[in-house]
MIZA-370437 format. One record per residue: x, z, y negated of N, C-alpha, C, CB in turn; residue in one letter; chain. Coordinates in steps of 0.2 Angstrom, whole numbers, plus 5000, padded with zeros to 4 digits. Each point is the difference from the previous one (the first is absolute). Glycine has a CB too. Example, Ala and Ser with C-alpha at 12.3 -4.5 7.8 and 13.67 -1.06 7.14 Angstrom:
<pts>
PT     nx     nz     ny    cax    caz    cay     cx     cz     cy    cbx    cbz    cby   type   mol
PT   5066   5039   5028   4996   5000   4994   5004   5000   4994   4991   5006   5006      A     A
PT   5007   4990   4989   5004   5001   4994   4996   5003   4995   5006   4990   5003      S     A
</pts>
This chain:
<pts>
PT     nx     nz     ny    cax    caz    cay     cx     cz     cy    cbx    cbz    cby   type   mol
PT   5479   5630   4524   4998   4999   4993   5005   4995   4997   4995   5011   4999      X     A
PT   5003   4984   4997   5004   4995   4996   4998   5001   4993   5000   4991   5010      X     A
PT   5005   5009   4986   4999   5001   4993   5004   4995   4996   4997   5012   5002      X     A
PT   5000   4985   4993   5003   4996   4995   5000   5004   4993   4997   4989   5007      X     A
PT   5008   5012   4990   5000   5004   4994   5003   4996   4994   5001   5011   5007      X     A
PT   4995   4986   4989   5003   4996   4994   5004   4995   5002   4999   5010   4993      X     A
PT   4999   4986   5012   5005   4995   5003   5000   4993   4996   4998   5006   5011      X     A
PT   5007   4992   4988   5001   4993   4997   5005   4996   5004   4998   5005   4988      X     A
PT   5000   4989   5013   5004   4995   5004   5001   4994   4996   4997   5005   5011      X     A
PT   5009   4993   4987   5002   4994   4996   5005   4996   5004   4997   5006   4989      X     A
PT   5001   4988   5012   5005   4996   5004   5005   4996   4995   4991   4998   5009      X     A
PT   5014   5000   4994   5005   4996   4996   4996   4994   4997   5010   5004   5007      X     A
PT   4991   4995   4986   4997   4995   4997   4994   5002   4995   5003   4993   5010      X     A
PT   4996   5014   4991   4995   5003   4996   4993   5001   5003   5007   4996   4991      X     A
PT   4992   5001   5015   4993   5001   5002   4998   5008   5002   5001   4988   5004      X     A
PT   4994   5014   4992   4998   5007   5001   4995   5001   5005   5003   5002   4988      X     A
PT   4998   4999   5019   4996   5000   5005   4995   5007   5000   5008   4993   5007      X     A
PT   4995   5012   4991   4996   5007   5000   5001   5003   4993   5001   5001   5013      X     A
PT   4994   5002   4984   5001   5003   4994   4997   5007   5000   4999   4989   4994      X     A
PT   5006   5016   5005   4998   5007   5000   4994   5002   5005   5003   4999   4988      X     A
PT   4998   4999   5018   4995   5001   5005   5001   5007   5003   5000   4988   5003      X     A
PT   4994   5016   4997   5000   5006   5003   4994   5000   5005   5005   5006   4990      X     A
PT   4996   4996   5016   4995   4999   5006   5002   5005   5005   4998   4988   4997      X     A
PT   4997   5015   5007   5001   5004   5005   4996   4997   5006   5002   5010   4993      X     A
PT   5001   4990   5013   4997   4998   5006   5001   5006   5005   5002   4988   4999      X     A
PT   4992   5016   5003   5000   5006   5004   5001   4998   5007   4992   5005   4992      X     A
PT   5010   5000   5012   5001   4999   5007   4993   4998   5003   5010   5008   5001      X     A
PT   4990   4987   5003   4994   4998   5003   4995   4996   4996   5001   5010   5007      X     A
PT   5002   4987   4987   4996   4996   4996   4999   4993   5002   5004   5008   4990      X     A
PT   4991   4989   5008   4999   4993   5001   5000   4997   4993   4994   5001   5011      X     A
PT   5011   4995   4987   5000   4998   4993   5001   4992   4999   5005   5011   4997      X     A
PT   4990   4986   4999   5001   4993   4999   5003   4999   4993   4990   4997   5008      X     A
PT   5015   4999   4992   5003   4997   4993   4997   4993   4999   5011   5008   5001      X     A
PT   4986   4992   4993   4997   4993   4999   5002   4998   4993   4990   5003   5007      X     A
PT   5009   4991   4992   5002   4997   4993   5002   4992   5002   5004   5012   4995      X     A
PT   4997   4985   4999   5002   4993   5001   5007   4999   5002   4992   4997   4991      X     A
PT   5010   4997   5011   5007   4998   5002   5004   5002   4994   4997   4991   5008      X     A
PT   5009   5013   4993   5004   5002   4995   4999   5006   4997   5002   4989   4998      X     A
PT   4992   5015   5004   4998   5006   4997   5005   5006   5002   4988   4996   5001      X     A
PT   5016   5003   5004   5005   5005   5002   4999   5003   5007   5001   5003   4988      X     A
PT   4994   4995   5016   4998   5003   5006   5006   5000   5005   4988   4996   4998      X     A
PT   5015   4998   5003   5005   4999   5005   5006   5005   4998   4997   4988   5003      X     A
PT   5005   5012   4990   5006   5004   4998   4998   5007   5001   5003   4992   4991      X     A
PT   4991   5010   5008   4999   5007   5001   5001   5002   5008   4991   5000   4990      X     A
PT   5006   4996   5014   5001   5001   5007   5008   5000   5002   4989   4995   5003      X     A
PT   5015   5001   4994   5007   4999   5002   5004   5006   4997   4999   4988   5000      X     A
PT   4998   5016   4995   5004   5006   4998   5000   5006   5005   4997   4996   4988      X     A
PT   4997   5004   5016   4999   5006   5004   5006   5000   5006   4987   4999   4997      X     A
PT   5014   4995   5006   5006   5000   5005   5007   4999   4997   4991   4997   5009      X     A
PT   5009   5003   4984   5007   4998   4997   5002   4993   5001   5003   5012   5001      X     A
PT   4993   4984   5000   5001   4992   5001   5002   4998   4992   4993   4998   5010      X     A
PT   5004   5005   4986   5001   4999   4993   5001   5007   4997   4994   4990   4999      X     A
PT   5010   5011   4995   5001   5006   4997   4997   5000   4993   5011   5002   5007      X     A
PT   4987   5004   4991   4997   5000   4993   5005   4999   4995   4992   5008   5004      X     A
PT   5006   4990   4990   5004   5000   4994   5000   5006   4997   4997   4988   4998      X     A
PT   4998   5016   5001   4999   5007   4998   4994   5003   5003   5006   4997   4989      X     A
PT   4994   5010   5011   4995   5003   5003   5002   5002   5007   4991   4995   4993      X     A
PT   5005   5008   5011   5001   5003   5007   4995   4998   5005   5006   5009   4995      X     A
PT   4996   4989   5011   4995   4999   5006   5002   5006   5005   4999   4987   4998      X     A
PT   4996   5017   5003   5001   5005   5005   4996   4999   5007   5002   5008   4990      X     A
PT   5001   4992   5015   4997   4999   5007   5001   5007   5004   5001   4987   5000      X     A
PT   4994   5017   5001   5001   5006   5003   5005   5005   4997   4996   4994   5010      X     A
PT   5004   5005   4983   5004   5005   4996   5007   4997   4999   4994   5009   5004      X     A
PT   5008   4985   5000   5007   4997   4999   4999   4995   4994   5003   5002   5013      X     A
PT   5002   4998   4983   5001   4996   4995   5003   4993   5002   5001   5010   4992      X     A
PT   4995   4985   5010   5002   4994   5002   5004   4996   4995   4990   5000   5007      X     A
PT   5008   5001   4987   5004   4997   4994   5007   5001   5000   4990   5001   4994      X     A
PT   5012   5004   5009   5008   5002   5000   5003   5001   5007   4998   5005   4988      X     A
PT   4998   4993   5017   5002   5000   5007   5006   4996   5001   4988   5003   5003      X     A
PT   5017   5000   5001   5006   4996   5002   4998   4994   5005   5007   5010   4998      X     A
PT   4997   4985   5002   4999   4995   5005   5000   5003   5007   5005   4991   4992      X     A
PT   4999   5014   5010   5000   5002   5006   4994   5004   5002   5012   5001   4999      X     A
PT   4984   5002   4996   4994   5004   5002   4994   4995   5001   5005   5010   4993      X     A
PT   4995   4984   5004   4994   4996   5000   4998   4998   5007   5004   4995   4989      X     A
PT   5000   5004   5016   4997   4999   5007   4996   5005   5003   5010   4993   5002      X     A
PT   4992   5014   4996   4996   5005   5002   4994   5001   4997   5010   5006   5002      X     A
PT   4989   4992   4991   4994   5000   4997   4995   4995   5003   5006   5003   4989      X     A
PT   4997   4991   5013   4996   4995   5002   4997   5001   5007   5006   4992   4993      X     A
PT   4997   5012   5011   4997   5002   5006   4993   5003   5000   5012   5002   5004      X     A
PT   4986   5001   4991   4994   5002   4999   4995   4995   4996   5005   5012   5000      X     A
PT   4997   4982   4999   4996   4995   4996   4999   4994   5005   5005   5005   4989      X     A
PT   4989   4993   5011   4999   4993   5003   4999   4995   4995   4994   5006   5010      X     A
PT   5010   4989   4990   5000   4995   4995   4997   4993   5002   5010   5006   4995      X     A
PT   4985   4992   5001   4998   4993   5002   5000   4996   4993   4992   5005   5010      X     A
PT   5012   4990   4989   5001   4997   4994   4998   4992   5002   5009   5008   4995      X     A
PT   4990   4988   4999   4998   4993   5001   5005   4996   5004   4994   5001   4989      X     A
PT   5013   5001   5010   5005   4996   5004   5000   5004   5006   5007   4996   4990      X     A
PT   4990   5002   5016   4999   5003   5006   5006   5002   5003   4989   4995   5001      X     A
PT   5016   5001   4999   5007   5001   5004   4999   5001   5007   5004   5005   4990      X     A
PT   4991   4991   5013   4999   5000   5007   5006   4996   5003   4988   5001   5000      X     A
PT   5014   5001   5006   5006   4997   5004   4997   4994   5004   5007   5011   5000      X     A
PT   4994   4983   4998   4996   4995   5004   5004   4998   5006   4996   4996   4989      X     A
PT   5009   5006   5013   5004   4999   5006   4998   5006   5005   5009   4993   4994      X     A
PT   4987   5011   5004   4998   5006   5005   4992   5000   5000   5011   5007   4997      X     A
PT   4987   4995   5009   4993   5001   5001   4997   5006   4996   5001   4994   5011      X     A
PT   4992   5007   4989   4997   5005   4997   5002   5007   5002   4990   4992   4999      X     A
PT   5011   5009   5007   5002   5006   5003   5007   5002   4997   4993   4998   5011      X     A
PT   5012   4997   4989   5007   5001   4998   5000   5001   4993   5004   4993   5009      X     A
PT   4991   5004   4987   5000   5001   4993   4998   5008   4998   4997   4988   4998      X     A
PT   4999   5014   5006   4997   5007   4999   5006   5005   5003   4988   4996   5000      X     A
PT   5015   5002   5005   5005   5005   5003   5006   5001   4995   4997   4996   5012      X     A
PT   5005   4999   4984   5006   5000   4996   5001   5006   4996   4999   4988   4999      X     A
PT   4996   5015   4997   5001   5006   4996   5001   5006   5005   4992   4995   4991      X     A
PT   5005   5005   5015   5001   5005   5004   5008   5000   5003   4987   5000   5003      X     A
PT   5015   4994   4998   5007   5000   5002   5005   5002   4995   4997   4990   5008      X     A
PT   5001   5008   4986   5005   5002   4994   5000   5008   4999   4997   4989   4995      X     A
PT   4997   5014   5007   4999   5007   4999   5003   5004   5006   4990   4998   4993      X     A
PT   5012   4998   5012   5003   5004   5006   4995   5003   5005   5009   5002   4992      X     A
PT   4985   4995   5008   4995   5002   5005   5003   4998   5007   4990   5000   4992      X     A
PT   5008   5005   5013   5002   4998   5007   4995   4994   5002   5003   5012   5003      X     A
PT   5000   4984   5001   4996   4993   5002   4993   5002   5003   5011   4995   5002      X     A
PT   4988   5009   5002   4993   5002   5003   4995   5002   4994   5006   5003   5011      X     A
PT   4997   5002   4985   4995   5002   4995   4999   4994   4994   5004   5012   5002      X     A
PT   5001   4984   4997   5000   4995   4995   4994   4995   5003   5012   5001   4996      X     A
PT   4989   4997   5010   4995   4995   5003   4993   5003   5000   5009   4996   5007      X     A
PT   4990   5011   4994   4993   5002   5000   4998   5000   4993   5003   5008   5009      X     A
PT   5001   4994   4986   4997   5000   4993   4999   4993   4998   5007   5010   4997      X     A
PT   4997   4985   5005   4999   4993   4997   4994   4997   5003   5012   4998   5000      X     A
PT   4986   5004   5006   4994   4997   5003   4994   5004   4997   5006   4997   5011      X     A
PT   4995   5009   4988   4994   5004   4997   4999   4997   4993   5003   5010   5006      X     A
PT   5002   4988   4990   4999   4997   4993   4997   4993   5001   5010   5007   4996      X     A
PT   4992   4989   5009   4997   4994   5000   4992   5000   5003   5012   4996   5003      X     A
PT   4987   5009   5001   4993   5001   5002   4996   5002   4994   5004   5004   5011      X     A
PT   4999   5001   4984   4996   5002   4995   4998   4994   4995   5006   5011   5001      X     A
PT   4998   4984   4999   4998   4994   4995   4997   4994   5004   5009   5004   4992      X     A
PT   4989   4998   5015   4997   4994   5004   5005   4995   5002   4990   5003   4994      X     A
PT   5016   4998   5007   5005   4995   5002   5003   5001   5006   5002   4998   4988      X     A
PT   4996   5007   5016   5003   5002   5006   5000   4994   5005   4997   5012   4999      X     A
PT   4998   4984   5001   5000   4994   5005   5004   4994   4997   4988   5004   5003      X     A
PT   5015   4997   4991   5004   4994   4998   5007   5003   4999   4990   4995   4994      X     A
PT   5012   5010   5009   5007   5003   5000   5005   4995   5001   4995   5011   5003      X     A
PT   5004   4984   5001   5006   4996   5002   5000   4993   4996   4999   5005   5011      X     A
PT   4996   4995   4984   5000   4994   4996   5005   5001   4994   4987   4998   5003      X     A
PT   5016   4996   4995   5004   5000   4995   4996   5000   4993   5009   4994   5007      X     A
PT   4993   5008   4988   4996   5000   4993   4998   4993   4999   5006   5010   4996      X     A
PT   4998   4985   5005   4997   4993   4998   4994   4998   5004   5012   4997   4997      X     A
PT   4987   5006   5008   4994   4999   5004   4994   5004   4998   5007   4997   5010      X     A
PT   4994   5007   4986   4994   5005   4997   4997   4997   4994   5006   5010   5005      X     A
PT   4988   4991   4994   4996   4998   4994   5003   5004   4994   4990   4997   5007      X     A
PT   5008   5002   4987   5002   5004   4994   4998   5007   5001   4999   4989   4993      X     A
PT   4994   5012   5009   4998   5006   5000   5003   5004   5006   4989   4996   4996      X     A
PT   5013   5001   5009   5004   5003   5006   5007   5002   4997   4993   4994   5009      X     A
PT   5010   5002   4988   5007   5002   4997   4999   5006   4995   5004   4987   5001      X     A
PT   4991   5013   4995   4999   5006   4996   4999   5006   5004   4996   4993   4991      X     A
PT   5000   5007   5014   4999   5006   5004   5007   5002   5004   4988   4996   5002      X     A
PT   5016   4999   5000   5006   5001   5003   5005   5004   4995   4999   4990   5007      X     A
PT   5000   5008   4987   5004   5004   4994   4998   5007   5000   5002   4989   4994      X     A
PT   4991   5012   5006   4998   5007   5000   5002   5004   5006   4990   4995   4994      X     A
PT   5010   5002   5012   5002   5003   5006   5007   5002   4999   4992   4994   5007      X     A
PT   5013   5002   4991   5007   5001   4999   5001   5006   4995   5003   4988   5003      X     A
PT   4992   5012   4991   5001   5005   4995   4998   5007   5002   4998   4991   4992      X     A
PT   4997   5009   5013   4998   5007   5002   5003   5002   5007   4989   4997   4994      X     A
PT   5015   5000   5009   5002   5002   5006   5004   5006   5000   5000   4988   5004      X     A
PT   5004   5013   4990   5003   5007   5000   4996   5005   4998   5010   4994   4996      X     A
PT   4983   5005   5003   4995   5005   4998   5002   5003   4994   4998   5003   5012      X     A
PT   5002   4993   4982   5002   5002   4994   4994   5005   4997   5007   4990   4998      X     A
PT   4995   5014   4997   4995   5004   4997   4997   4996   4994   5006   5011   5003      X     A
PT   4997   4984   4994   4998   4996   4995   5000   4992   5002   5004   5009   4991      X     A
PT   4991   4988   5007   5000   4993   5002   4999   4996   4993   4995   5002   5012      X     A
PT   5009   4993   4986   5000   4996   4994   4999   4993   5002   5008   5008   4994      X     A
PT   4987   4989   5003   4998   4993   5001   4999   4996   4994   4995   5004   5011      X     A
PT   5009   4990   4988   5000   4996   4995   4996   4994   5001   5011   5004   4996      X     A
PT   4983   4995   5002   4995   4994   5001   5000   4999   5007   5003   4995   4989      X     A
PT   4995   5010   5015   5000   4998   5008   4995   4995   5002   5004   5012   5001      X     A
PT   4991   4987   4995   4994   4995   5002   5001   4993   4996   4993   5010   5003      X     A
PT   5012   4989   4993   5000   4994   4996   5000   4994   5003   5006   5007   4992      X     A
PT   4997   4992   5014   5001   4994   5004   4995   4999   5006   5012   5000   4995      X     A
PT   4983   5004   5005   4996   5000   5006   4992   4999   4998   5008   5007   5006      X     A
PT   4988   4990   4998   4993   4999   4999   4996   5007   4999   5001   4988   5006      X     A
PT   4993   5011   4992   4996   5006   4999   4999   5004   5006   4994   4994   4991      X     A
PT   5005   5003   5015   5000   5004   5006   5006   5004   5002   4992   4991   5004      X     A
PT   5014   5006   4996   5006   5003   5001   5001   5006   4995   5005   4990   5005      X     A
PT   4993   5008   4988   5001   5005   4995   4996   5007   5002   5002   4990   4991      X     A
PT   4992   5009   5011   4996   5006   5002   5003   5004   5005   4990   4994   4996      X     A
PT   5013   5002   5009   5003   5003   5006   5006   5004   4998   4996   4991   5007      X     A
PT   5008   5006   4989   5006   5003   4997   4999   5007   4996   5005   4988   5000      X     A
PT   4990   5011   4996   4998   5006   4996   4997   5006   5005   4997   4992   4990      X     A
PT   5000   5006   5015   4997   5005   5005   5006   5004   5003   4989   4993   5002      X     A
PT   5016   5003   4999   5006   5003   5003   5003   5005   4996   5003   4990   5006      X     A
PT   4998   5008   4987   5002   5005   4995   4996   5006   5000   5005   4991   4993      X     A
PT   4988   5008   5007   4996   5006   4999   5001   5004   5006   4992   4993   4994      X     A
PT   5009   5005   5012   5001   5004   5006   5006   5004   5000   4994   4991   5007      X     A
PT   5011   5006   4990   5006   5005   4999   4999   5005   4995   5007   4990   5002      X     A
PT   4989   5008   4992   4999   5005   4995   4996   5006   5003   5000   4991   4992      X     A
PT   4995   5007   5013   4996   5005   5003   5004   5005   5004   4991   4992   5000      X     A
PT   5015   5007   5003   5004   5004   5003   5005   5004   4996   4998   4993   5010      X     A
PT   5001   5006   4983   5005   5004   4996   5005   4996   4997   4997   5010   5007      X     A
PT   5004   4984   4994   5006   4996   4997   4998   4998   4993   5003   4995   5011      X     A
PT   5001   5006   4984   5000   4998   4993   5000   4993   5000   5005   5011   4996      X     A
PT   4990   4985   5001   5000   4993   5000   5000   4998   4993   4995   4999   5011      X     A
PT   5010   4996   4986   4999   4997   4994   5001   4993   5001   5006   5010   4994      X     A
PT   4989   4987   5003   4999   4992   5001   4999   4997   4993   4994   5002   5011      X     A
PT   5011   4993   4988   4999   4996   4994   4996   4994   5002   5011   5004   4995      X     A
PT   4984   4994   5001   4996   4995   5001   4996   4997   4994   4998   5005   5011      X     A
PT   5001   4989   4989   4996   4997   4994   4993   4999   5002   5010   4994   4996      X     A
PT   4988   5007   5010   4994   4999   5003   4995   5006   4999   5005   4992   5009      X     A
PT   4992   5008   4985   4996   5006   4999   4993   4999   5004   5005   5001   4988      X     A
PT   4993   4993   5014   4994   5000   5004   5001   5003   5007   4997   4990   4993      X     A
PT   5009   5009   5009   5002   5002   5007   5000   5008   5000   5006   4990   5003      X     A
PT   4997   5013   4992   5001   5007   5001   4994   5004   4998   5012   4998   4997      X     A
PT   4983   4998   4999   4994   5004   4998   4996   5002   5006   5000   4993   4990      X     A
PT   5001   5003   5016   4997   5002   5006   5003   5005   5004   4996   4989   5000      X     A
PT   5009   5014   4998   5003   5006   5004   5002   5006   4995   5005   4991   5007      X     A
PT   4995   5015   4996   5002   5006   4996   5007   4999   4997   4992   5007   5008      X     A
PT   5009   4998   4987   5007   5000   4997   4999   5000   4993   5005   4994   5009      X     A
PT   5001   5009   4988   5001   5000   4993   5003   4994   4997   5001   5013   5001      X     A
PT   4997   4985   4993   5002   4994   4997   5004   5002   4994   4991   4993   5005      X     A
PT   5015   5004   4994   5004   5000   4994   5001   4993   4997   5005   5012   5003      X     A
PT   4993   4987   4991   5001   4993   4998   5006   5000   4995   4988   4997   5001      X     A
PT   5016   4998   5000   5006   4999   4996   4999   4994   4995   5008   5005   5009      X     A
PT   4994   4996   4985   5000   4994   4996   5007   5000   4996   4987   5000   4999      X     A
PT   5017   4995   5001   5006   4999   4997   5004   5006   5001   4995   4993   4991      X     A
PT   5005   5010   5015   5005   5005   5002   4997   5007   4999   5009   4992   4998      X     A
PT   4985   5009   4999   4998   5006   4998   4993   5001   5004   5005   5000   4989      X     A
PT   4994   5007   5013   4994   5002   5004   4994   5001   4995   5007   5005   5009      X     A
PT   4988   4991   4992   4994   5001   4995   4997   5006   5002   4998   4988   4999      X     A
PT   4999   5016   4996   4996   5006   5000   4994   4999   5005   5005   5004   4989      X     A
</pts>
């Protein structure tokens, strides 16, 4: 369960990204955050893994108050979260397989188990045949699917995606959405920020529209 209670987020300089936002995301939910650029979608997502901190109010993830969590506790919080943001942060000096292996190495998985998980994640997104390709050799859609594989390789209970289809064509966008739907169908909580209302209208899920940092009724 993810809960936002009367959340405000104001950046230095006075920009008010979120205004008195109250929102609940149930376990196993599939939620789309929509709204124009600057509506607060990205900020909302970044508050969940404590990439950003609230100005006031509380953000609870499985009962834990993320708003006041210590820096030492944040890595443990993020182990249950799969994060896909617009700045992909792929490692271009490593191939697809090595990119997906990295989170497992950081988490201390044994090499054999890590390798099995990495290849399973690549297979899930249709990239197992490209495991030795460097990201620069992949198309935009393939790079986005690589980001998804890396995000889910730890088998998170929550998957957060910020505009995951913004830089790909319609064919790849549909493929990427079907991947998210498949994770939702096995019980993963999925929250996607997107401006593409036409795309999400073709898929199941709950829609919350943001405007100037507030959720519309």
